[in-house]
N, C-alpha and C positions, 0 to 999 in steps of 0.2 A: 627813661632811656634804659637803665639797668634792668628793670622789670621786663621790658620788651626783649632785651638781649637774652635774658634767662629763658623766657618763654620760647623764643625762636630756637634756642639750643635743643629743645625737645623734638624739634621737627627737622633739623639739619643733620644728616648722617655724619658720624665721626669719620674723619679721613686724615691719616697721618700726613703731615706737611701742608695741609689745607685747613682742617678743622679738628684740631686736637687740643688737649688741655692748655698747652703753652700758647698756642696761637689764638685760642678762644680768649684767654686772659689778655694777650697782647692786643687783640681787637678791642676789648673793653677799654684798656688803657689809652689806645688811640682815640676812641670815641670820647673819653672823658678829658683827655689832655691835649690831643693833637699830635702826640709823639708816638711814632711807630717803632717801638723798641726792637722788634724782631723782623724788620723788613728784609734783612739779609739771611733769614732762615726760611722764608716762605718759598715753597716749591723745591726745596733742596733735599728733601727726603720723602719717601713714600711708605715706609714701614717703621715699626718699632725699632728694628735692628738698624735701619738707616738713620733714625733719629739718634740712637745711641752712638753710632759711629761718628756722626757730625758733632755731637756734644764732646766726645773724646778728642776728636781732631781739634776742636776749638778750646779744649782744656777745661770743660765744665764737667763736674761730677754728676750733675743731674739738673732737673728743671729748677730746683731751689737755688742752685748756684747762679743760674741765669737770672732769676728774679732778684737775687741779692746784688748782682752786678748793676742792675738798672734802677732799682727802687730802694728807698730807705726801709730798713727792717724795723718793725715795731713788735711790741708784745702782743700776741694774739688777743689777749683780753682787752686791748685798746683798739682793736680793728673796728672800723666803721664801714657802713655801706659803701661798696665799691672798692675796698681794699682787696689785695690778693692774699690768698691763704694757701697753706700747704696741707694737704690731706695726709693722714698717717701712712697711706700707701705710697706717697711720694708724688702724687699729681697736684697740679695747681688748680685753684678755683677762685671764686669771687664771693666776698662777704655780702650778705643781704640780711641785715638785722642780726638776729642771733644764730643764723645758719649760714653755712658755706655751701655754695653750689659748685659741683665739679662735673666736668664733661668726661664721660667714659666711653669706651667703644660700644657699650650697649645702650646708653641713654645719658641722663643726668642724675646724679645722686646728691643727697644733702646729708650733712652732719652738723652738729652744734659747733659753733665757732670755738668753744672751749676745748674741743677735742683736737683742734688743729695745733701742731707743734710749732709752726712759724707763721709769720704774717709780714706783709710789706705795704706801706702806705702808698696810695695813688693820690698824688697831689697835683 
């Protein structure tokens, strides 16, 4: 399931409000748990500025605050396959073994899990 989702991310264009880092992670959480944590965010913005305005209006400082509202935070060193990670640049991604996969406007990027400052368990 997760490997397929990661592979598909390489072929689906990034689109704010439809297929961005937060919604990509929320899609994974939905597939893994059945809970759509960001159902009320989908289609509500179309640009980075629109996402920032919506976060501000909903009193979130960034995507990490959204993850922290919905999922239990864990030490990144304890992250397991399928958990959500925070990239040092502030985007969300998914843990797959020793690497985190992150959706970007250009493609998918990976970094070692140990380089991630925060993580949340997907249970």
